[in-house]
C-alpha positions as CSV (number, residue, x, y, z in Angstrom):
1,M,-60.4,22.3,-48.5
2,D,-58.5,25.4,-47.0
3,M,-56.2,27.1,-49.4
4,L,-52.6,27.3,-48.2
5,S,-50.1,30.0,-49.0
6,L,-46.5,30.7,-48.0
7,E,-47.9,33.5,-45.7
8,D,-49.6,30.9,-43.5
9,F,-46.2,29.6,-42.3
10,V,-44.6,31.0,-39.1
11,D,-40.8,31.7,-39.0
12,D,-38.8,29.7,-36.5
13,K,-37.5,31.6,-33.5
14,P,-33.8,32.3,-33.4
15,W,-31.6,29.9,-31.4
16,G,-30.6,31.4,-28.1
17,D,-27.2,31.1,-26.5
18,D,-28.6,28.5,-24.0
19,V,-27.4,25.6,-26.1
20,P,-23.8,26.3,-27.3
21,F,-22.5,23.9,-29.9
22,L,-19.1,23.0,-31.3
23,E,-17.3,24.2,-28.2
24,D,-13.7,23.1,-28.0
25,V,-12.8,20.8,-25.1
26,R,-9.5,19.3,-24.1
27,V,-8.3,16.2,-22.5
28,A,-5.1,15.7,-20.5
29,D,-2.0,15.4,-22.7
30,Q,-4.1,15.9,-25.8
31,I,-2.2,14.9,-29.0
32,E,-0.9,17.8,-31.0
33,G,-3.3,18.7,-33.9
34,V,-6.3,16.7,-32.5
35,R,-9.4,18.8,-32.0
36,L,-12.3,17.8,-29.8
37,Q,-15.5,19.7,-29.9
38,R,-18.7,19.2,-27.8
39,L,-21.8,18.6,-29.8
40,A,-25.0,19.9,-28.4
41,T,-28.4,18.5,-29.0
42,R,-31.6,20.6,-29.2
43,A,-34.7,18.5,-28.4
44,D,-38.4,18.9,-28.3
45,K,-41.4,16.6,-28.3
46,R,-40.8,15.5,-31.9
47,G,-37.2,14.4,-31.3
48,D,-33.8,16.1,-31.5
49,L,-31.3,17.8,-33.7
50,T,-27.5,17.7,-33.3
51,V,-25.3,20.0,-35.4
52,L,-22.3,17.9,-36.6
53,L,-20.3,20.5,-38.6
54,S,-21.0,24.1,-39.3
55,A,-19.3,27.3,-40.6
56,L,-21.5,29.4,-38.4
57,K,-18.7,30.1,-35.9
58,E,-15.6,29.8,-38.0
59,P,-14.6,28.9,-41.6
60,I,-14.4,25.2,-42.2
61,M,-13.1,23.0,-45.1
62,S,-16.2,21.6,-46.7
63,P,-16.4,17.9,-46.5
64,P,-16.0,16.4,-50.0
65,H,-17.0,13.0,-48.8
66,V,-19.4,12.1,-45.9
67,Y,-20.3,8.6,-44.7
68,L,-22.0,6.8,-41.9
69,V,-20.1,3.9,-40.2
70,S,-21.9,1.2,-38.3
71,A,-20.1,-0.7,-35.5
72,E,-21.5,-4.0,-34.3
73,P,-21.6,-4.6,-30.5
74,R,-18.1,-5.2,-29.0
75,S,-16.5,-4.7,-32.5
76,I,-13.0,-3.2,-33.0
77,R,-11.8,-1.1,-35.9
78,A,-8.1,-0.6,-35.4
79,W,-5.3,0.5,-36.1
80,V,-5.3,3.0,-39.0
81,Y,-3.9,6.3,-40.0
82,H,-4.2,8.6,-43.1
83,K,-1.4,10.4,-44.9
84,R,-3.4,13.0,-46.9
85,Q,-6.5,13.7,-44.9
86,S,-7.9,14.6,-41.5
87,D,-10.8,12.5,-40.2
88,R,-13.7,14.5,-38.7
89,L,-15.7,12.0,-36.8
90,A,-19.1,12.8,-35.2
91,Y,-20.1,10.5,-32.4
92,T,-23.7,10.9,-31.2
93,N,-24.9,7.5,-30.1
94,G,-23.8,4.2,-28.6
95,D,-20.9,3.6,-26.2
96,V,-17.7,4.0,-28.3
97,R,-14.1,4.2,-27.2
98,V,-11.7,6.0,-29.5
99,V,-8.0,5.5,-28.9
100,L,-5.4,7.8,-30.5
101,Y,-1.6,7.2,-30.6
102,D,0.9,9.7,-31.9
103,L,3.7,8.0,-33.9
104,R,4.9,11.3,-35.6
105,T,8.5,11.5,-34.5
106,D,8.6,15.3,-35.0
107,S,5.5,15.9,-32.9
108,P,5.7,17.4,-29.4
109,T,3.2,14.7,-28.3
110,Y,5.2,11.8,-29.9
111,Q,4.2,8.4,-28.3
112,K,1.3,10.0,-26.4
113,L,-1.9,8.0,-26.1
114,N,-5.4,9.5,-25.8
115,I,-8.4,7.4,-24.7
116,L,-11.8,9.0,-25.4
117,D,-15.2,7.5,-24.4
118,V,-17.8,9.1,-26.7
119,G,-21.3,8.5,-28.0
120,A,-24.7,9.1,-26.6
121,A,-23.4,10.2,-23.2
122,N,-20.6,12.4,-24.6
123,K,-21.4,13.7,-28.1
124,V,-18.3,15.1,-29.8
125,L,-16.8,16.0,-33.1
126,L,-13.3,14.6,-33.2
127,T,-10.8,15.9,-35.8
128,I,-7.8,13.6,-36.2
129,P,-4.9,15.0,-38.3
130,P,-2.8,12.9,-40.8
131,F,-0.4,10.4,-39.4
132,V,-2.2,10.1,-36.0
133,V,-3.0,6.4,-35.4
134,H,-6.5,5.6,-34.3
135,G,-8.8,2.8,-33.4
136,V,-12.4,2.5,-32.4
137,Q,-14.3,0.0,-30.3
138,N,-18.1,-0.3,-29.7
139,R,-18.2,-1.1,-26.0
140,G,-22.0,-1.3,-26.0
141,M,-24.4,-4.2,-26.4
142,A,-26.2,-2.6,-29.4
143,A,-24.9,-1.4,-32.8
144,A,-23.4,2.2,-32.8
145,T,-23.0,4.6,-35.7
146,F,-20.8,7.6,-36.3
147,V,-20.4,10.0,-39.2
148,N,-17.1,10.7,-40.9
149,M,-16.7,14.0,-42.8
150,P,-13.0,13.7,-43.9
151,T,-11.1,16.6,-45.6
152,N,-10.5,14.6,-48.8
153,V,-12.6,12.5,-51.0
154,Y,-12.1,8.8,-50.8
155,D,-10.2,7.5,-53.9
156,P,-10.9,3.8,-54.4
157,E,-7.9,3.6,-56.8
158,N,-5.5,5.1,-54.2
159,P,-7.0,4.6,-50.7
160,D,-5.5,6.9,-48.0
161,K,-5.5,4.3,-45.2
162,S,-2.7,2.4,-43.7
163,R,-3.4,-0.4,-41.2
164,V,-1.9,-2.8,-38.7
165,R,-3.8,-5.4,-36.7
166,Y,-5.8,-4.3,-33.6
167,D,-3.6,-6.3,-31.2
168,H,-0.2,-5.0,-32.5
169,P,2.3,-5.1,-29.7
170,G,3.9,-1.7,-30.8
171,I,0.8,0.2,-29.6
172,P,0.6,0.6,-25.8
173,Y,-3.1,-0.1,-25.6
174,K,-5.1,-3.3,-25.6
175,F,-8.8,-3.4,-26.5
176,D,-10.9,-5.5,-24.1
């Protein structure tokens, strides 16, 4: 058997600038405080790697709580908002529609609606600030997953989530 030492390993080559990641993108009438960043995937014959969150380009608040959400085909998770945290949602697979609605009366984008189609064809990190109402629908025919890296830890004794039903008439969007 050949002896192996640490000197037998070869260092990875540096990443080039050919695949930028976490670039800010905007949508028309983007809701105040919402941040949308393009996720880039690096692939080779073994598979791929997508950076979901990084302090490489700018300081970030470390995620105290990270979880994976699974959404069954055609399922709807709506409507919710948080009072004490921002959601940081990474979408990398599936065909997911995220709808945001601004009910903050002091916001310059009060009553604005954003509709985002994300997932495998549009990988993004979406940061949703407190009090922005949001809902998610898996529009695909297979299960989809996404990762949440909120800015606060989940407290089961005092959950930071307020809800209304997905078909509430006070929100000017209807899921199909």
